[in-house]
N, C-alpha and C positions, 0 to 999 in steps of 0.2 A: 565471513572473510571480507576484509577491506580491500578496496582497489581504487583505480582512477578511471574516470570516463575520459577516453581520448578522442572520440568522435561520436556524433549522434546525428541521425537524419531520418526523417519519416518514421518508419516503424522499427528502426533498429538502432543499436548502440554498440560501440566498441569499448571494451574494458581492458585495462592492464591489471593483471592479478598476480599475486606472488606464487600461486600454485595452479596446476591444471584443473579444468572442469570438464567432465565427460560431455561429449556432444549429446544433446537431448535432455540435459539436466534442466530442471525448473530453476529459474533465477528470479530473485526478488531484489530490486534495487530500492534502498531506502534513502530518500533525500530529506532535506529539512521540512519541506511543505508538501511532499508527495511520495508515493511509492509506485513502482512499476513492476509488473509481472511479465516474464518472457521465458524463452527457451534458448539455451546455448546451441548455436548452429555451427560453430567452428571453434577450435582451440589450437593454437600453435605457439611454440616457444619462440621468443624474440628478445634477444639481448638480456638474458638472465631472468626474464619475467614471462608471463603468459598472456598472449593477446587472444581475447575471447570475443567473438561476435554474438550478439544476442538479438533475437527477433522479439520485439515487444508485442504483447497480446492485450494487456489491460493496464490502465493507469488510473490512479486516484490522486487528484490534485486538490489543492486548497484545504489541506488538513488543519491548518491553523485557524482558518475562518470557520470550518466545520466544528472544531472544538469550542470556539467562542459561542457559536450558535447553540450548541448543546448545553453549554453552561447557562446561557440565558434562559433556555427552555426549562432547565432544572430549577432556576430561581423564580420562574413565572408563578405568581400566586394562583393563577387560574389552573395550572397543571395539577396542583394539590386538590382543588375542588373537583376536577374531572376524576381524579383517582378516588375520592370519597364517593362520588356519584356512582362509579362503577361498583365499588364495594357495597354500597347500599342496595343497588339493584341485584347484586348477587345474593345478598342476605334475603331479600324479598322473594327471590326465585326459589330458594331452599325451603321457605315456609309454606 
């Protein structure tokens, strides 16, 4: 479900949503470079939409940078050598 963040502070965020969310529901907020996990702590109708307060519990930020680092790791020629060394050691262990 898509919505709008209408306020954020500390460990909480207020959302404006098109439909109600039961109190206690797990919430995942996806942003361009991050995602947040939390719990709906209140939900009330307001001017034709639903105002939901979410208590944030976990955050993962810097996803674009993480994706770039993982891509570099995959392209690293040493990573292939490490993989071959592990496979060689496993073959020797079986013999």
